[in-house]
Each structure stands twice: as structure tokens, then as C-alpha cells.
C-alpha positions in Angstrom: 141.9 107.6 46.6 141.3 110.2 49.4 139.5 113.3 48.2 139.9 116.5 50.2 136.2 116.9 50.8 135.0 113.5 52.0 137.1 110.8 53.6 134.3 108.6 54.8 134.8 104.8 54.3 132.2 102.1 54.8 133.8 98.9 56.1 131.6 95.9 55.7 132.9 93.1 57.8 134.7 93.6 61.1 136.3 90.2 61.5 140.0 89.7 62.0 141.1 91.4 58.7 138.4 94.1 59.0 139.7 95.1 62.4 143.2 95.0 61.1 142.3 97.2 58.1 140.4 99.6 60.4 143.4 100.0 62.7 145.6 101.1 59.8 143.0 103.2 57.9 141.4 105.1 60.7 144.1 107.8 60.5 143.1 108.5 56.9 139.3 107.9 56.8 136.3 108.4 58.9 135.3 104.7 59.1 131.7 103.5 59.4 131.8 99.7 60.1 129.0 97.2 59.8 128.8 93.4 60.2 126.2 90.7 60.4 127.3 90.2 64.0 127.1 92.9 66.6 130.7 94.1 66.8 130.0 97.5 68.3 132.4 96.9 71.2 135.3 96.2 68.8 134.4 99.3 66.8 134.4 101.4 69.9 137.8 100.0 70.9 139.2 101.0 67.5 137.6 104.5 67.7 135.5 104.0 64.6 131.8 104.4 64.1 129.5 101.4 64.3 126.6 101.5 61.9 124.1 99.6 59.8 124.7 98.0 56.4 122.9 100.9 54.8 125.2 103.4 56.7 128.4 101.7 55.5 127.2 101.1 51.9 126.3 104.7 51.5 129.8 106.0 52.0 131.9 107.3 49.0 134.4 104.5 49.7 133.2 101.0 50.5 135.6 98.2 51.6 134.3 94.6 51.6 136.1 92.5 54.2 133.8 89.5 54.2 134.3 85.8 53.2 134.0 85.3 49.4 131.2 82.8 50.1 129.2 85.7 51.5 129.7 88.0 48.6 126.4 87.5 46.8 124.2 88.1 49.9 126.3 91.0 51.1 126.3 92.7 47.7 122.6 92.2 47.3 121.9 93.9 50.7 124.4 96.7 50.1 123.8 97.7 46.5 120.5 99.6 47.0 122.3 102.0 49.4 125.4 102.7 47.3 125.9 106.2 45.9 126.7 107.0 42.3 130.4 107.4 41.9 131.3 105.4 45.0 134.5 103.3 44.8 133.9 99.7 46.0 136.8 97.5 46.9 137.3 94.0 48.4 140.2 92.3 50.1 139.6 88.6 49.2 142.3 86.2 48.3 140.7 85.2 45.0 139.9 87.8 42.4 137.9 86.3 39.6 135.0 85.2 41.8 134.8 88.6 43.6 135.2 90.6 40.4 132.4 88.7 38.7 130.2 89.0 41.7 130.7 92.8 42.0 130.1 93.4 38.3 127.0 91.2 38.5 125.4 92.7 41.6 126.6 96.3 41.9 125.0 99.3 40.1 126.7 100.4 36.8 127.3 103.9 38.3 129.8 102.7 41.0 133.5 102.0 40.4 135.0 98.6 41.3 138.6 97.9 42.3 139.4 94.4 43.4 142.4 94.1 45.7 144.4 91.4 47.5 146.6 92.5 50.4 149.3 89.8 50.5 149.6 90.1 54.3 147.4 89.9 57.3 147.4 90.6 61.0 150.1 88.1 61.7 152.5 88.7 58.9 152.2 92.5 59.2 152.1 92.7 62.9 155.1 95.1 62.8 153.6 97.4 60.2 152.5 97.6 56.6 155.6 99.2 55.1 157.1 97.0 52.4 154.3 94.5 52.3 152.7 93.7 48.9 149.2 94.4 47.6 147.7 93.4 44.3 145.2 95.7 42.5 142.9 94.4 39.9 140.9 97.2 38.3 137.5 96.0 37.2 135.7 99.3 36.5 137.4 102.4 37.8 139.2 105.6 36.8 140.9 105.9 40.1 143.6 103.2 39.8 146.5 105.7 39.9 145.1 107.7 42.9 144.6 104.3 44.7 148.2 103.4 44.0 149.5 106.7 45.1 147.6 106.4 48.5 148.7 102.8 49.1 152.4 103.5 48.3 152.7 107.1 49.6 150.6 106.9 52.7 150.7 103.2 53.7 154.2 102.3 52.3 152.8 99.3 50.4 154.4 97.6 47.4 151.7 97.8 44.8 151.3 95.4 41.8 148.6 95.6 39.2 147.1 92.8 37.1 143.8 91.5 35.9 141.8 89.1 38.0 142.5 86.0 35.9 146.3 86.6 36.0 146.1 87.1 39.8 144.2 83.8 40.3 146.5 81.8 38.0 149.7 83.1 39.7 148.3 83.0 43.3 147.4 79.3 42.8 151.1 78.6 42.9 152.3 81.3 45.3 149.6 81.1 47.9 147.1 78.3 47.4 150.0 75.7 47.2 151.7 77.1 50.3 148.3 77.2 52.2 147.7 73.6 51.2 151.1 72.3 52.4 151.0 74.6 55.5 147.6 73.4 56.5 148.7 69.8 56.3 151.9 70.5 58.3 149.8 72.3 61.0 147.9 69.1 61.5 151.1 67.2 62.3 152.7 67.3 65.7 155.3 70.0 66.3 158.7 68.9 67.4 160.6 71.0 70.0 163.6 68.7 69.8 167.0 70.4 69.5 167.7 67.9 66.8 165.9 69.8 64.0 167.1 71.5 60.9 166.6 75.1 59.7 164.5 73.7 56.9 162.2 72.1 59.5 161.9 75.5 61.3 160.9 77.2 58.0 158.2 74.5 57.5 156.9 75.2 60.9 156.8 78.9 60.2 154.6 78.2 57.2 152.4 75.9 59.3 152.0 78.5 62.1 151.2 81.3 59.6 148.3 79.5 58.0 147.3 77.2 60.9 145.0 79.7 62.6 143.2 80.8 59.4 139.6 79.8 59.3 138.4 76.8 57.3 136.2 79.3 55.4 139.3 81.2 54.2 141.2 78.1 53.4 138.2 76.7 51.4 137.8 79.9 49.5 141.5 79.9 48.5 141.4 76.3 47.3 137.9 75.9 45.9 137.1 79.4 44.5 140.3 79.8 42.6 139.8 77.9 39.3 143.6 77.2 39.1 144.2 75.8 42.6 142.9 72.2 42.0 145.4 71.7 39.1 148.2 73.0 41.3 147.3 70.6 44.1 147.1 67.7 41.7 150.5 68.5 40.4 152.0 68.6 43.9 150.3 65.3 44.8 151.6 63.8 41.6 155.2 64.8 42.5 154.8 63.4 46.0 153.5 60.1 44.7 156.4 59.8 42.2 158.9 60.4 45.0 157.2 57.7 47.1 157.4 55.3 44.2 161.1 56.0 43.6 161.9 55.5 47.2 159.9 52.3 47.4 161.6 50.9 44.3 165.0 51.4 45.9 164.0 49.2 48.8 162.3 46.7 46.6 158.9 47.5 48.2 155.8 48.4 46.3 154.6 51.9 47.1 151.1 50.8 47.8 152.4 48.1 50.1 154.5 50.6 52.0 151.5 53.0 52.4 149.5 50.1 53.8 152.2 49.0 56.1 152.5 52.6 57.4 148.8 52.8 58.0 148.7 49.5 59.9 151.7 50.5 62.0 150.0 53.7 63.1 146.7 51.9 63.9 
């Protein structure tokens, strides 16, 4: 992944994850960052170069750290500046949508490697070692060199699959947790000493996802074609549990929900 002659990486997107990536990659690459917003101060603090979209897109390695919703526009702006043989990567939480967009918008003479780091600034605050990353090769001959760099230099646990498999499996392992965690984050937190370890684990999930932007949450839920089915299955199980509990007390589940709503009004 890192040639001996040129270690320049264009980082498009210097938001929370972009800054996090730059912090960990700046020892291995000469980073040129670009963003739709002026983040030159953040780039200076990180010790990386601030540049234009053209500057970042022209690097031999290009890392897209932008919301999935922005992909078409960003790719359309960047593609004219990309060099033949460049390796273009992304870090989005869904892979079918980004893989399709990159194949559609990028020149045929660049390589494409879709990735999903299964961690972020919060969960990897103590370092990258041991954290998991998924690689979905779309159009590249450098999968093994990428794996060697991520495992050998960054200490990551690398898993490889196709974009469809990623989205199908992540619907259960991430989208579901995000859905539940987001709901829990909207409920009041109890600091009572009368709380179970299970409750504490629930709150950990809520606090992990509660600060994520709505844009990220929406992408995970709406741009993964398998997430809606997973949410529906969860809600079905919750409704069934509610019905069973209502039957034990002789109450109708719908009546109980109405009573709860009236009591909270």
C-alpha cells in the first residue's frame, strides 16, 4: 500500500473521522487534505498540508472521508484530477452504495478499494491495535499490500468480503445496534446506584452512538438495503413481547400503549 517512491495521500474530508485518520496516517504518508469547509487550522494542528480538491485528488492514494450522501458530488468534482493508477479508498459504513458510486463516477484507470473501519475516534481513543477493518476490493490489484500495511503498520484486524456481504452482515451487527442505541440515547440516563450491569452496558451503547451525526445514522439505516428488514424484525419481536405481557395481565396491548401515552401526557 505504501510504495518506496511516493507516500502522498489525498484526504478528502477533514471532519471527525478524517482528522482521526490523519492523526494515525501522518507518520506513514505525506497527507494533503481538502474539505468543502475551510479546515486549514485543523490541518495545521495535525501537521498535514491543506490543499484544494484538485491537490488531494491528484495524489497516488486518495482517501474519501465524506458522508455517503455526498459521494456523487465529491466524486464528480475529484475524478478529473485523479491520476492513472491511483488507489481510491473510502471509509463509509455502507459498502454497496459507495462501491457502486465509485465504479460509476471514477475513471477506469484508477483502482478502487472500499473499506469500513469498525471503530472511530471514541472506540479507538486508546489506539488502533486490535481493532477491526473490513476491506471490499472493487477494482484493485493491491489488496494484499493494503492488508500488509493495515496489519503490519497499524496493527488492525483485517477482514475481506464483497460489498453485498458486508452490508447484509453489518445490518445486524451495526445498524441494529445503532438503531437501539440511538433510541436509548434519547431516554434519560439514570445515575441511581440501583442499576444492573446490563443497564450499564445499554448506556455504553447509547453513549457510543449518541454523539454520531444524524447524517451518519441516516446513511447506516437508509443506504444499507438490508437495514430496514432488520429493524422490522426487531420491532416485530418487541411488539410480540408487549402482547405476551399484556395477555398475562388481561390487558390488550393496544390499550396498554394508550394508557401509557395518556399517563405521560
